C-alpha positions as CSV (number, residue, x, y, z in Angstrom):
1,M,0.1,0.2,0.0
2,A,1.1,3.4,-0.8
3,P,2.4,5.7,2.0
4,G,-0.2,8.1,3.4
5,R,-3.1,5.9,2.2
6,T,-5.0,3.9,4.9
7,R,-7.1,0.9,4.4
8,L,-10.8,1.4,4.8
9,G,-11.1,-0.6,8.0
10,E,-8.6,1.7,9.8
11,G,-10.7,4.7,9.2
12,V,-13.6,3.1,10.8
13,V,-11.7,2.1,13.7
14,R,-10.2,5.5,14.1
15,A,-13.5,7.0,14.1
16,R,-15.0,4.6,16.7
17,I,-12.1,5.2,19.1
18,L,-12.5,9.2,18.7
19,I,-16.3,8.9,19.3
20,G,-15.6,6.6,22.3
21,L,-13.1,8.9,23.7
22,L,-15.4,12.0,23.3
23,G,-18.3,10.2,25.1
24,L,-15.8,9.3,28.0
25,S,-14.7,12.7,28.3
26,L,-18.4,14.0,28.3
27,V,-19.2,11.4,31.1
28,A,-16.0,12.2,33.0
29,G,-17.1,15.8,33.1
30,C,-20.5,15.0,34.8
31,A,-19.0,12.8,37.4
32,A,-18.7,13.9,41.2
33,P,-15.1,15.4,42.1
34,S,-12.7,13.0,43.6
35,K,-11.6,15.3,46.3
36,P,-14.1,15.7,49.1
37,G,-15.1,19.2,49.3
38,K,-17.7,21.3,51.3
39,P,-21.1,19.8,51.3
40,V,-23.4,21.2,48.9
41,A,-26.1,23.5,50.3
42,P,-29.7,22.1,49.2
43,A,-31.4,24.2,46.7
44,P,-33.3,27.0,48.4
45,A,-37.0,26.8,48.8
46,A,-39.3,28.4,46.6
47,P,-40.1,32.1,47.6
48,K,-43.1,32.2,50.0
49,P,-46.2,34.4,48.6
50,R,-45.8,37.8,50.0
51,A,-48.3,38.4,52.9
52,E,-50.7,41.3,52.4
53,P,-49.8,44.2,54.4
54,P,-52.0,45.0,57.5
55,D,-55.0,47.2,56.7
56,T,-53.8,50.0,59.2
57,C,-56.1,52.7,57.5
58,G,-59.3,51.0,56.4
59,L,-58.2,50.6,53.0
60,R,-60.4,47.4,52.1
61,A,-63.4,49.3,53.0
62,V,-63.0,52.1,50.3
63,K,-61.1,50.3,47.6
64,S,-64.5,50.0,45.7
65,L,-64.4,53.9,45.4
66,V,-61.9,53.7,42.7
67,G,-63.4,54.7,39.5
68,Q,-66.4,56.6,41.0
69,P,-67.0,60.4,41.4
70,R,-65.4,62.1,44.3
71,S,-69.0,62.9,45.8
72,A,-69.1,59.2,46.7
73,I,-66.6,59.5,49.4
74,P,-68.2,59.0,52.6
75,V,-68.0,61.5,55.6
76,P,-65.0,60.3,57.7
77,V,-65.4,59.4,61.4
78,N,-62.2,61.0,62.2
79,P,-61.1,63.5,59.5
80,A,-57.5,63.8,61.0
81,L,-56.9,60.3,59.6
82,R,-58.2,60.9,56.1
83,R,-56.7,62.9,53.3
84,V,-58.5,63.6,50.0
85,T,-56.5,65.3,47.2
86,C,-56.0,65.4,43.6
87,T,-53.4,63.5,41.9
88,R,-51.5,66.6,41.0
89,C,-52.1,68.7,44.0
90,V,-49.3,69.6,46.5
91,Q,-49.4,67.5,49.7
92,T,-47.3,66.9,52.9
93,Q,-44.7,64.4,52.6
94,D,-45.2,62.9,56.3
95,Y,-46.2,59.3,56.6
96,N,-49.0,58.0,58.8
97,P,-49.7,54.5,58.5
98,R,-53.3,55.1,59.9
99,R,-54.3,57.9,57.5
100,L,-56.2,56.9,54.5
101,N,-55.3,58.9,51.2
102,I,-57.9,59.1,48.5
103,Y,-56.6,60.5,45.2
104,Y,-58.8,61.9,42.4
105,D,-58.2,63.5,39.1
106,A,-58.5,67.2,39.3
107,D,-60.1,67.5,35.8
108,T,-62.8,64.7,35.8
109,G,-63.3,64.4,39.7
110,V,-63.2,60.5,39.3
111,I,-61.1,58.9,42.1
112,E,-58.1,57.1,40.8
113,R,-56.5,55.4,43.7
114,V,-56.5,54.9,47.5
115,A,-53.7,54.3,49.9
116,C,-52.7,54.2,53.3
117,G,-50.0,56.8,54.5
C-alpha cells in the first residue's frame, strides 16, 4: 500500500475510537469530584408568597371607590386620619400608616386610587 493511504477498515476503527473518547470525556465531566469538598447546600425553597400588609387605615373598606366620582367619598369618622387630594395637588410628605389617602383626578373628579400613608 502506498505511504499516506490507509485501509478502509482503519478509518472506521479510528472514528469509533474518537467517538468513544469523546463520550468518555463527556461522562467524566459529569462525574463527582474525586476530592471531598464542602457539602453542597440544598437548593433554596421556593419563595413564600408575600403576605398582604395589614390594613392599618381601613383601605379594604374603600377600595370600591376607585372609578367613582369624588362625591361618593363617605364623611369620615375621624377627619384627621383621612386625606382627600387630587393626583396633581401638593401635599405634605409625612407618613402616617393610619391615615387613608384618597386621590382623584382634578379634571374629571373621578377617584383614581386609594392608599394608606
